[in-house]
C-alpha positions, 0 to 999 in steps of 0.5 A: 465527508465526515469520518463516520460516513467514510467508515460506514461506506468503507470498501472491503479493499480498504480493509483486507489484503487478498492473498491468493495461491495455495502457499500464500494462503497456507502461510497466511493461515499459519502466521498467528500474528495475521487475522484471516477473515475468510478463505474462498476455495474453488469447488473443483479444489481436491486432494492434499493441497485443499485438505491442508488448507481446510485443516489450517483454516479449521485450526484457526476458526477461519470460515471457508467458502466454496465458489466456482473456479471463475469466481475465485479468479474474479475475486483474486484479480489474477487468473493465472496464479490463484490456484483456486484459493484466496484469503482475505487478511485483515490489514489493521492500519489500512484506511481511506485517506479521508478517515486517516486525515479525520483521525490525525489532526496533528503532525503527520508524514506521508509518502504518496505513490503515483504510477509506481507499477513494479510490485517489488518496488511497491513492497520495498517502499511499504517496508521502508516507510513502515521502518521509518515510522511514517504515518501513512503510504497512499496507494491509490486503487488505480495506477499502482498494483494491488497489494498481492503475493508479489508485493507482500513478498517484496515487503517481507511480510510488512505489507500486512501491517503497513499504514496504507492509505487508499484513494481512487487515484493519486491526484484524488488522495493529494487533493484530500491531503491538501484539504487537510492542511498537508504540504504536498511536495513531488520528488523530481530532479528539477525541485530544490534540495529536500535535505535543505528544505523547510517542511511543515509538520504535516507533509506528503512526499509523492513518488512518481512512476519508474519511467514517466515520473510524476503524472501531469495531474499529480504534479499540478496538485503538488505544492512544490517540487523537491529533489534528492541531491546527487553526486558522482554524475548519478542522475537518479535513484530507483524509486524504491531507493528514493523512497527509502531516502525520503522516508528516513529524511522525514524521520530524522526531522522528527528527531 
């Protein structure tokens, strides 16, 4: 697929981060660094919280749409915590992985999340990868939490500007990266040392889930397996810690 076709077919989920709940929406509206595309407020929302959101949106020139409470729950994807309001925040560095590889023909370093299910880990991984200056973090639409207020909080707000790459699944994303010339290595205790491995200029490191590790589909799609060396009888690191080590190892190799 060409970059032009991919961009034309881009889903809103590949463009916006949807935040929900009164406080997260107000915080997004109050942050001048963020571009809020729109606010959707449930028709039954009245009182001071609703008035504060309407005033903040008006001050920023952000359009507000009214919808049924049920519609807001569907759009938020979290019926217990949406509190009748959501906002679509523009994520300027979010893109489908096909668009990314088309626009990055040279050296590039990417992390891929495969079945990482804890929102706190996802947020911390986005923060570490962004701090390390990586070119992308592939968050598949299936198997990994969406970027919601819990992920944003764990990232300390970095999620809004993180270089997020989107694909339907981790396996599909890995296949796209390989087709674009990336060496795709899974992080696994049975692999060779990451610190001693010879890596090409286009490389993706895959982090498996907290319990199951790499999925069979992604493991089969990997070029090879690499491990973070462990001493002191320690068997493994939390996935967020392992991702931070991997991200900064890739940064170190860039010089």
